N, C-alpha and C positions, 0 to 999 in steps of 0.2 A: 863095645859098640853102643853108641847113643841111642836112647829109646825114640822111636818115631814121635814126631809132634801130632797130637790128637787133632783131627779134622771134623769140623762140624759136621752132623747128619747131612747126607746127600740124598738126592732125589734118585728115582729109579733110573734115570738117564746119566747120573754120574755127576751132575752139575751143581755147583753150590746154589743154595737157595737165594733168590734175590729179594728185593724189597715187596714186591706185589705177594710172595708167598707169604711173609710175616704179617703183612697187613690183612691177609685173608685169615691166617691162623687167628690173629688177634680178634678179629671180629667173631669168628666162631666161639673163642673163648668166652666174649662177652655176653654171647646168646646163651651159652650154657651157664655162665655165672651171672653177675648182676646185670648185664646187657645195659641198654639204654634206659633211662627212668621211666618208669610206669605210672599211670593213673592209679592213685591210691587215695586212702581216707586221710583227711586232714589238710586237703588242699583247697585253695581259692585259685579261680582262674577264668578262662575263656573257652568255651566249647564252641569250635568252629567247624561247620559242615561245608563240604566242597565237592567239586565233581571228582572224577576218578584221579586227578593229578595231586596226590596228598604233599609229594615234596614240594611242587609249585606253590601249595596252599600255605606250607610252613614259611617259606620264603617271603610270601605276600604278608602273613602274620606278622613275622619279624618286623619287616620294613615299615608296616603301617602302625603297629603297636610303639614301635621306637620312637617313630616321628611324633605321634600324638601323646606318647608318654613324656617326651621331653618337654612338649607344649604345656601340659599340666603339672608335672612334677619336677620339671628341670632336667638338665641332662645327667645321665646315669655316671655315677662316680666309680672309677676303676683302680684297683691296686696295681702297682708295679708289675706284679706277677701277671696280671691280666693283660698287660699290654705287651709283654714279652712273648717271643714265640716259643712253643713248647718243643721239647725233643732234643736230640743230640746231632751236632753238623758232621759227625763222623761218617764212615762208609755205612751206605744204606744197607748194604749186603753182609754187614759184619754182624755176628750173632749179639755179642755184647752189646753193641750199639743198639740193635733192635730192641733188645731187653731194655735197655735204659731208656729208649724213647717210649717204650710201651708204659714203664713205671712213670714217666712225666706225664703221658697223655691221661693216665688214670688219676693222677693228682691234679691236672688241669680240668678233668671231668668233675672232680669233687668241688672245686672252686666255681665251676659253672653252675652248680646248684643254687650258688648264693646271687646269681643275677636277677634282674628284674623280671626277665621273661625267660622262660624255659620250656620247650617242647617236650611233651611226654608221651608215649605211647598209650593210646586211648583205649585200643583192644578192639575196635571196630573200623570197617572200611569206611572211607571217605568221612571220617571224623577225626578232627585233631583238636588236642587238648594243649593250651599254653598255660602253665602255671605261672601266677603271677606272686611278686613278693614286695610288699611295702606299698602297695597301691590298692585302690578301690577298683574291682574290675567294672562294676556297674557304672562308676562315674566316668571311666575311661572309655567305654563302649559308647555311653550317650555322647560324649563328647565328640567322638568320631563321626557318629551318625548326625549330629546337629551340623558338624562342619559339612558333611556330604549333602545334606539337605539344603543348606545355604549356597553352596558353590556349585553344586551338580557335578564336580569333579569325578570321574572314574579311575580310583587308584588301585582296584583290584581286578582280576580277571576270573579266578577260579573259585574264591571265596562265595559263599551263598549267604550264610547266616553267622552271626556271632552273637552267642548267649552268654552274658556274663554267670558265673557260677559263685554263689555265695559261701558254699562249702561242700565237702564230700564225706561220706561214710562208708561202713561196708553195707553190700545190698544184701541184709539179711533182717527180716522184718523186726527181730528185737533191738538190732543196733539201729536202724531207721527210726523206731519209735523213740529210743533214747535221745538220739540226736535231734529229731523234731521238735522235742519237747523244749529244749532250749532255743533252737533256731526261730520257732514261730512266736515266742513269747513277746518280742518287741511291737508286735502288730496285733495279737490276738488276746493276750492276758488283760484281764481287767484291771484298770478301767477302760482299756482299749477294746474295741470290738469292731466288727464289719463283717460284710458278707463275703463269701469266698467260694471257689471251686478248685479242684485239685487235677491238674492236666498230668498224665503219665505217659512215658514212652520208655520202652525197654529195648536194648540191642544185645544179641550173643548172650541172652540170659533164660534160663527154662525153668528156674526153681521158684521165680517170684510170680505171685498171681496179681493181676492188675486190680480186681475188685477189692481183694482182702487189703492191699496196700491202701487203696483209696478210703476204704472204710475205716482202717486203724488211724491213718493221719487226720480224718475228718473229726473222728472221736477225740483226738488229742486237741484239736482246735476248740471244739465243744467244752472240752473240760477246762479249758483256760478261761473262758467267759461263757456263761449259757446264752447269751445274747448273740454269740456269733452264728450266722445261718449260712447254710448252703444256698447258693444262686448260680445256677448253670447258664443263665442269659446274660445277666448285666452285674457280675460281681465287683466289689470294690478291690478284691485282692485275687490273684490267681498263683497257686503254689505249683510250681513247675517240679516233677520228679522225672530226671533222665537217669536210666539205668544202663550202664554199660558193663558186660559181665559181672563181676562181683563188687562193683562200686556204684554207689548211688550219689548222683550230682543233684543239689537242690538250689532252687532260685524262686524269689517272690516277686511278682510284677504287680505295679499298682495300675488301677483303672484309669483311662483317659490319658495315657501318656503316650505319646506318639512314638517315642524312642523305645518303646518296649516291644514293637514288631520285630526289630533285629535282623530282617532281611536287608541286605545291602542294595539290591537294585531298587527296591521299594523307595528309597529316598532319592532316587533320581528322577522320580516322576509323581510323588506324592502331591495332591493338589492342596492349594492355600486355602480352599473353603473347608477343607478337613480340618487343616491347622486352627483356623478361627473357631469353628464349632467346638474342638475339643479344648480350648483354652491353653494352648501351648505355654503362653506366658507363664501361667501357673506351675506347669510342669517342669520349667528350668529352674525353679528354685530348689 
């Protein structure tokens, strides 16, 4: 008598598992394992705040960044693999086909890491981080805001603020100090000098102390050039420190630059008098 053919595992109802079960199981495995990409040290990108609809925020961000990214840097170049649909065309409820499709999806996910823009899990509610590759986040965001100021066109609904991030490091004091020494050199190391302030914000982090971080970073600026001075009312530079869980995001803003406000709705109503007073023509250089 021939041995019975082994059947795939069955649910409690005795029915074969369909596509939905395998998709759900794949998502569960990704959460237990690598999961979606996470905010981590060594990234550049754009920190975006939104209302409660983070999914819509990511969609708007991709649409906006790709549109203006093409304007500034030209169309993104794709490989043949990027243009081909991933996965198998076989039976969706077949175990072997489902496993092949999952392997293909994992490979495609790896290739996505090389894309110009990639959403990563920020670790905070209503905050989206778009990792950038091969572009200057500040240059791109300023281009977006300049166009919004000129045209007054509303291209987003849920995005509140877009903050370009120059770099990220671990949110531990020693790591931040080591990274800041290199990060701050171009603006504060002698013979360069200037007045400055440090703006600190923390989300989902309880082990960092605001006063300690500001004191240590200010000390680094002072060590680069003794002529660098703190000015909390009208500084030439503002060092922005955004901490989310165990990652620190850093950004430097220059005085009298209209595009450093980064609040999307502001540029729909900003007055021309403000523009003239701040000499925007020099800021565009």
